[in-house]
C-alpha positions, 0 to 999 in steps of 0.5 A: 060908278053908280049904285042902282037902288032897288034894281038888280040885273037878274031875270028871276029868283029861285028858291033851291030846296036842299035836303040838308041844312046848307053851310057853304056854297059856290058856283061853277059854270052852270051849276051850284054846289051846296055843302051841308053842315057837319051832321051829313057831310054831303055836297048837293049839286044843282044845275041852272037851266034856261029861264032860271029853272034850277034842277038837282043833279045829284049829291056826293059824300065828302070825307069830312065837314066842308070848311071852304070850297071852290070850283074851277071851270078849267078842268071842271073840278071842285076843291074843298078844305075839310075837317075830320077828327080835328084834322084838316084835309085838302081834296079835289073832286074830279069827274063829279058829274058821274054822280048825276047819272046815278053812279055811286062808285068813287076812287080815292087816290093821292096826288101824283099817284101813278095809275095802272092802265087796267085799273084806271079804265074804271075812272071813266065812269066814276068820281075821283077824289084826289088827296093833297097832303100838306105839312101845314093845315090849309086855310084858304084856296083859289082856282085859276080861271085861266088854266085851272091851277090851284093855290092853297094858303097856309100859315107863312106860305102859299102852295101852288099845284099845277093842273095836269092832264095825264094821258093813260091811253088814247081813250082816257085822259085823267086830271091830276095835280103836281105841287110845283111851287111854294111861296114862303112868306114870313109872319103871314097868316092868309085869310083869303087868296085869289089866283089868276094868270100867275097873279096872286092876291092874299089878304090878312085881316087888314093887309093886302098883298098882290104879287106876280110870278114872272117867268125867267130864263134859267140854266139847269146849273142854277136850279139849285140856286133858284130854289133858295128864293127871292128876298124882297124888301131892303127898307120897311114901310114907314110906320111899320112895327117890327116884332121885338122881344120884351128884353129889347124894348125899354118901354114894354111895361108902358106899352102893355097898356096901349093898343099899337096900330100901324099906319095905313099904307098904300104902295103901288108898282115898284114901291110895293117892294118896300113892304115888310113882307119878304117872299122866298120861292121854293120849286118842288117839281122835278127839274126837266127841260120844260121846268118853268122858273119864276121870280116874284114881282110886287104889284101892290101892298095896302095896309088898313087901320081899324076905325077908332072911337074915344071908347075903343074900336067901333066894330070889328074891321076885317078885309073880305071878298078878295077877287081877281077878275080877268077880262078877255079879248073879243073879236076872235073868230070862232064857230061856237062859244066853246071855241071862243072860250078855248081861244080867248086871250087875257086882255086885262086883270082887276083885283077887288077887296072890301072892308065892311063899309067900303070896297076897292077896285084896282087895275093890274095892267102896265100900271097898277092903279085904283080905278073905283071906290065903293061906299056901302050904306050898310055893313057888308058881309060878302061881295062878288065882282062881275064884268058889269056889276058889283053885288054886295050882300049887306046885313039887310039888303043886296046892293048893286053897283056898276063897275068899270072893268070892261071899259078900262080893259077897252081903253087898254085895247084901244087908247082912243076909247076913253073909259074913265067916266064911260040907252033909251033913257039917255034921250031924256037928258039930251038938253039938260046941263047938269053933272048928274046928266054926264054921270048917268050917261056915262054909266049907260055908255059903260053898260053898252061897252061892257055888253060889247066886250062880252064873249057872246057879243060876236054871235049876238042877234042884237049886235047891230043894235048894241053897236048903234046904242054904243055910237048913240051913247058916245054922241050924247056924251060928246054933246054933254062935254061940248055944252057943259063947263066941266074940267073934263071938256076935252072928252068931247073929242074922243066921244064924238070920234067914237060916235062916228058923227061927221063935223057937219053932223056935230055942228047941226047938233050944237049950233042953233039955226039962224043968225042968233049969237050963241055962247060956246063952251070949251069942249065944243071949241076943243073938238072943232079945233082938233078936227079942223087941224087934222088932215081930214077929207071932209069938206064943210059946206059954204054955210057950215064954214061961215058958221065955223068962222063966226064961232071962232071969231066969238070964242077964240079969234087968235085961231082964225088963221089956223082954221082958215088953212084947214082942208075942211074949210076950202068952201068958205067965202074968202070975202067973209073970211077977210072981213073977220081977219081984218077985225082980228088984225086991229086987235092982234096983228101978226105975220101969219094973219097977214099971210092968211089975208094974202092967201085969201086975196089970191083965192079972190083974184085980188092981186092988188090986195095980195101985193099990199099984204106981201109988202107989209113985212120983209121977205125974211120975216114972211119966210119965218111966218110960214112956220106958224102956219105951214098949211098956207103952202102945203096940205096933206091929202091921204098922207101926201103933201100937196102944194096950195095955190099960194105955193104955186103963185110964189113959184112963179113970182117969188121962188126965192121966198118959197125956197126960204120958207120951205127951208124954215119949215124943214129946220123947224120940223114942220116938213121932212126932207122926203116930203119937201122933195115930193112937194117941189116935184108936184109943184113943178109937175116933174116926174118921180125920177126928175129933179127940178131946179127949184128942188136943187135950189132948196137943197143948196139953201138947206146946206147953208143953214143945216147943222145935222151931219147926217142930213148934210151928207145926204144933201151933199150927195144929192146935189153932187148927183144932180150936177153930175147927171146934168153935166153927163147928159148935157142937160141945162136946168129948166129955170135959172138957179137962184144962186151962182157958184160965187154966191154959194162959196161966199155963203156956204162953207160946204162950197170951197174955193176952186184951187188954181190947178183946176182952172189950169186944167179947165183952160185947155178943155173943150169949149162946149163945157162952157155951156155947163160952167155953173154945174161944173164949177159947183161940183168942183167947188164941193170937191174942193171943200172938206165937207163931202165924204169923198168915199161915198161920193166916188160912185156918184161921180163915176159917169164923169171919170172918163170925160176929158178935162172935167173928168180929170179934175174930178179924178185928181180932186178925189185922189187928193182928198183920199190922200192918193197923191202919187196917183193924182200926179200920174194922172196929171202927167199923163193927161195934162202935164202943164198942170202938174207943177201947179198941182204940186205947188198947191198940194205937196206941202208939209208932210207931202213935200217929199213927193216933189223929189220922191215922185214928181222929179223921178217921174218927169225924168223918166217921161222926158227920157222917153219922149225926148224933145218932142214934149216941150211941156215935160221939159218945162215942167222938169226945169221948174221942178228942178228949180224948186227941189234945188231950193229945198235939198242939200247938194249931196241929196240933190246930186243923188237924185239926178239921172246918171245918163243925164245931160250935164249941160241941162242939170249943171245950172240947177247944181250951181244954184243949189251949191250957191244957196248953200254958200250963201246960207 
């Protein structure tokens, strides 16, 4: 904020000749209303034409002396508080423009009065005066600029009238009001009110309270309950003084000699509920389906204390000029300004109020905050806030201050626009390094931004000039924050961004030509650091890149490895970069610096230097070193992860290090799983639907270290799918896997030991399966562990369920993991009875042991009876099963299991064995 001395944004000044002595005035759109003194009781209307011409439109009589008046743009009506015969009245003057046409007819009606159609036709050509009776005298008024609703301040309450458009017939619509809501506020005598978009600001002599009426969903059966209102605070403001009767105060006599002043208080947002001002809502409109219900939200409470001197109060201190200022969003398509007015959207809301020597401007957005304080050099009488300026009428002068409403609203609309500080004369200060320069440039920028926010901007012939001035002012401010040692140095970045300048253009503005050594301030380094660390498409030239190296070597050498990995530095001379890194390494060696030197050695084709650097640390240390600078391996181009020359070289020479480094990046949130997939596919020149072995190696390595269950299940399904695909398609991996199945079993808990019965099944399998032994054993190892979700894996395993021995092991493993042991036994007895007993010995234990005699033994007896001596494998399995069951059951239970038509000689040895075991025990 800056005061503009002896300068006001007015194109001209006119003296308006009034027929009567003026007492009050107000403005509305393109008109001026002047109310005369009590002697005449008239309001004169003047219109403001182009080039400042002011012409009289006419005048009309009021029913009493005007005490206050306000004009509403919505509805184009004038509302007054009038006094007659010591009584106070509230009246609204509708269709007043008819007076300018010489029509003196006036219709006076009560608010809400139902007009008959035959009578109301005359309303087209005459002014209407709407009487709004109140139980208490009106003290102050305010019209909502958004919808034309009216707020009236009375003692201990605020009354809200909604503007209604009553359709009489297809040719006539009449404006009317409906009293819809009363806000009861105890112990409050409002001096001024402001009303806008359901926001209410009310002031007393020294207090300011800002409320918001929030719409709430409410059923019809709660309407009566709603009328009982909302009680506010539970706790009073510290220092508040409650009214007490003389009998309850023990020091009343002593206090009569003192003036009691309450402490100054400022409560913002939720804290403002703690003010000592309860608010109760009373709905007065007839309840319908469309009735709106509200609740009160406290936004701000501020209490001021009067200035004091040793001799009492220095002067009368009272608040004045409370105002709510809306800021509308531009950019809405419209063919005319009037259409823009109708379609405009409220963007932000600001509240201003003033004491005699200081004014306060608050933003009422998501956060309620004080954004400006205005100090007046003289006592103020009245102040008016606009989007661009604050005009203050003092005892001697008209003072003018710039304001930040448009800029603050712009920040809410676009977070990248900084407006906390926010234009030919700017060039005068281009090379000046003073805080006043920033101050002046900020105000110039603010004026341009305010002009762009103006609704007329869309149709302005100066649109391009304004945009150019905006970008130019942003560039100048970026220069200032780059060159000055200021606490707000970080603002160089957003201002340069808004200016549209490239890094090359900014370098030309900041860096002197030649080899002379400059000093660079924090703002410029901050801008370069953030610009280079982003994935930008802009590539600096060799000369510019070398200059950037020099700048960071002098200003912040630790950042050199990060800067050299920027996509914008592709054209930098690698030899020059290595020389700078070697100087830095002597002072601050690091793994990232070593990796960066190796990267540059590859670009130069110096393999000897590359090998020397890569052997400086162990491989595990190098892998972790990439966490410090992921762009050594991958860079983003238009959002896509692309492998670097370093990654390509590691793929060919040290694939294990590449995989380990990528795992480290993933575990440290430097690369997402899907990005890693794309990275390896691009690195291996694979199509979208092809999975290279190096990617499988990455998945397997990630399984070893990852602890996130969701990612683990995703990885398990991915490797399972790849194993199944290669086995079913008889496809060998294009490169040798980095780890064998045995390595994975030993290092990863998600790969389990392969159970013996699986090996038994595989021993009788097809010899061609041995070519895919690694994938087969990996898949079986996964299913033998307890990690993979079998229910999710079953659809993935579908291609192998019909394949010989491989498919049998998969089906039996799945049924076993799912607890379907009987199905597994049936599958084994049908396809590979040799392995049935092996399976039972390993799986049918504990709670499942009973399946030996309840499932396996009866099934073997049944199948042996059907095949006879033609299947010796079944007979052998039956004998072995009988031996095991005889050891576990009592003789009577064992005997009951034997088939009645069985051969005695076959079963007798097992019966004897069972009985002998019993005798021995």
